[in-house]
N, C-alpha and C positions, 0 to 999 in steps of 0.2 A: 511517633514513627521516626526511625533512624533517619539521619540526614546522609548517610553513607551507602544507601542502597543504589547499586549500579544495576544496569540492565544490559546483558550481553545479547546483541542482535546480529543475525546473519542476513544479508541481502544477496540474492541469487539473480545475477543478470545472465540471461540466457538467449539462445536463438531458438525460438519455438518452432516446432513442427506444425505446419499448417492443417488445422481442423483434424488433428490426430491426437485424441485425448490419451489414448493408451501410451503412445510414444512419449508423450510429454510427461505423464505420470512417471514413466521409467526414467526419463532424463533426470527429473527432480529427485526421485528416490535415490539415484546414485550421488547426485550433488549433496543431498542431505546426509547421506551415510558418511560422507567425508568430513562433515562438520565436527567440531570438538564437542565434548559433553558439557561444556560450560554454557553453550548457546541456550538462551531462554525465550527467544522470539526468532522465528524464520519468515522472512518476507519474500513472497513470490509475485510475479508481475500480474497485471490485468489480464483477464481471460487466459490464464496460464496453461490450459489444456488445449486450447484451439487457435490462439491469436485472435486478433480483433476482427471477428467475422460477424457479418449480417445474416448468416445462414442458420438463424436460431432454430427454424422449424426442424432441422435435421440434426443439430448439435446439442440442443437443450437437454439437461438432465433434471430429474426431480430433485426437490429440496433435500431429500435424503438418498441422493444418487450415489453413483460409483465414486465420483471424485470426492464428494463429501465425506464418504467412508474412508477413502484413502487418506484424507487430510487427518481424520480422527486417529487413523492407524499410525500415521507419521508422527503426530503429536504425542502419542503414547510411547512409541519407540524412542523418540529423541528426548522425551521428558520436557518438551518445549511447546510453546504456543506456535501455531502455524496460521498465517493469513495470506489471502490472495483472492482474485475474483474469478467467477465462473459463469457460464451461461445457464440459466435456471428457468424452468417453466413452472408456474404456480397459477392455478385458477384461470387458465386460458391466456395467461399473460406471459411475456418473456421479461427477464430482469438480467442486468449485469450485476451480479450479487457477490459481494465480498463476504467471506466467512472469516471469523477470528475464532479459531478452535483452541481450546485450552488442553493442557496435557491430560486432564481427567476426562476428556471426552465431551465436556460441556462446550457451548459455543454461543456467539452472538453474530448478527448478520447485519449488513448495511447494503441497501440498494442504491446504485449510482444516481445521484440527484440530478447532475447535469448531463444529459444524454447529448452526444456529439452530433449537432445538426449538420456539420459539413460533410460527414460520412453518412447522413441519414440514419444514424443510430436511434434517433427520436422516432422514426417511422416503424421500427422493429421492436424496440425495448421501452417498457413502461418506466418512467422515472420514479425514483424513490422520493419519500416525502420527509423522512426523519434522519437527523444526524445521529451517529453513534459515538458514545464515549465509553471506552472500555477501561475497566479497572483490573490491574494485573501487576502483581509483585510490588505493590506500593506505587505503581505508576498509573497516571490517567492518560490514555492513548486515544487519538482521534483518527481513525482510518478513513481515508477518502480515495477516490478513483479518478485518475487521469484528468479529464476535462473539468473536473472540479477545481483543478489548481487555478484556472483563470478567474475564479470568483471568490475574491477575498472575504466578502461578507459571510459566505457559507462556512469558512474555516475560522471565523472570528472567535478568538479565545475567551469566551464568556465563562467557561468552567474551569479556568486555570488548568487546562490539560498540560501534560509534560512533554508529550511526543505527538507529532503530526506526521502521518504516513500517507503518501500517495503511490498507489500501484498503477502502473501506466503501460500503454503501447502508444508512445509519443514519437511521431515520425522526425526523421533526420532534418527535413527541410525547415522544421520550426523548433529545433533543439535550442536555439538561443533564447527562446521564450522560457522554455523548460528550465534552463540554467538560472535565468534571472528570476523567475517566479518563485522557484524552490528557495532560494535564498531570501527573497522578500518575505515569503510566508513565515520563515524562521524568525526573521528579525521583527516583524510586526506583531507576532504572537508570542514573542520572548519565549520560544520553545525549540526543543530539538525538532528537526524536520528530515524525514527520510523520503527520498524519491526513488522508486525502483522501476526502471524501464527494461525493455527488451532490446535485443540486437537482431540483426539479420534482415531478411526480406520476407514479406508474407505473401499469400496466395494472390493478393490484389496488386502486387507490385510496389507496395510502399516499403521503404527502406527505413530501418530504425538503428540509430547510433548509440543507444545506451545512455551514457552520462548519468548513470545512477549515482546518487550521492547521499551523504549524511552531512547536515549542517548543525552547528551548535546555535544556541539561542541568541547569539550576537551575529549569526551569519558567516562564521568561519567554517570552511569546508574541512571535514574530518577524514574524508576518503581521497583516493586518487582522482584528481580532476580530469574530467572529460574522457574517461575510459570507454573505448568503443568496441571492445571484444568481450567474450563471455568471462565471467568471474564470480567467484564466491568470496565475500568479504565479511569477516567477523569484526565487530566493533563494540566497545564498551561505552555506554553512555553514563555519564557521571551525574548522579542526582545531586549530590552536594554542591557541584558547580552550578547547576541550574538554580538551586535554591539561593546560593550566595549572590549570584547575578541578580536575581530578582529582588533581593533585599537591597542591593545597591542601586539598581535601576528599576523603579516602581512604575514603569511605563503602563503596565496593565491596569493600574488604579486609575489611570488618567483617560481610559477609553471613553468614547461617547456612548451614552445609553440610549439604545434603541432596540426594537424587536422586529424580526420578520413577520410580515402579515401576509 
């Protein structure tokens, strides 16, 4: 495999319309339309159609519902993978489910492992049990969701993935932790790390300050630091830089060997 395969990624930091899936799909359709044709992966926030709502009974969609079909349509139009999480109902349970939709319409999914007990997410949504590693355009990608960021064992790089992604609704009052942990996850996993957060105020009065960012495998920030307004950012991740860094610093080879039980 070529060592020069780069991945062009777009992160869309937005002010979500509270519990209005149609308005949010329209919002992101416009933002995605403005992206360049070189983008290969588009990252959307956690619960990007609703905001971080516990009103799952009224907001949940089926696994092949309108938002999922919209993601497939956008992936086809942009010839790009699209990822973000949505409120889903399946077999009588609710999930905070991330879809990774490929340009050809195929997809993979990940259910949030760590439901946010402080907001009683655990009382509404069932926790996932399996981590997802996506293989796309010569990259191995590990997509996770918001509160997962606080649990380093769950993101531990045992598969030598190249890119770690967190989609989030992370409140402003704890944004210092967001900044610190994203950088730490990049460094400890010797991986590119993307954190995509929202901005604005939700229907429960929580304020979000964004700070979406991309870090390289040594913890260097590659995007504008601490941006608190809406933006769409395209960035190219350099595969050869990652591989050269791992050849020089073989930290992943020295990791402790243990398994989750």
